C-alpha positions, 0 to 999 in steps of 0.5 A: 412168831418165834421172836416173840414167843422167844421174847414172852418167854424172857419176860415170864420167866425174868424175875423182877430184877431182870424181866424185859419191860414194855419196851424192851419186849417190843424190841428184841421182836423185831416186827415192832419197828415202825410202833417204836419209831413213833414212841421215840419221835414222841417222846414217850420210849421212857414211859414204855420203859419205865415203872408203871403198869400199862396194857399195851395194843401193840400194832405191828409193823404190817399193820402200820404198812395197811394206813394210808400212804404217807400216813405214818412219815406226816405222822412222824413230822416233829410239827405232828408230835401231838398227833402222833402221842394221840395216836399212841397212847389210844394204844395204851391202858394205865392199868394192866387188862389180861385178856383173862380178864376180858368178861365175855360180849363187849365193854368200854375201854378208856385209853391213856387218852382221856377223851376217847374210848376203845369197844373191846369184843371177846367172843368165841376164845378170841379178842377183838377192839372197835377203834373210831373208825368202827373197823376191828383190830385182831388180837392176835398174841395177847398177854406178853408179860413184861415187868410194868404190864402187859402188851396184846398184838394188835392186827390194826393201828388204832385210831382215835376220834368219835366214840365206836358203838359198842354192842 
């Protein structure tokens, strides 16, 4: 937590010329090793390090570890790059969406994986996200500002598929 807060402080207090990108913040934090390995395997490192305005729902290493045994290893194989890319793009919106911009209740959010939707729910001061499994990911740290967007740390890997129910 201390490392994440330090990275967030660097991102918020830095100037535009020295602010950290989403990729740099994730690297500095140290709890996103699996996510960063997946981003690299999918060829998306330059995207998250480059210009743009993104919202990234970033799963912690523990979230990847909670997937069924062998899932991560299978996704990281070169022949599964398209599937891995879909999973990663399901975690990214091509606009900045801070927790303050999410209205109370539930809304659909269209990630970069345009064939899919996420159901984002804000209640009681917390934000949760339903994916195709209808299981909820919780935003455990919100609004980490980067020079190319915002990161919301989540405790579950979001899986694309059927549109989740949004109540």
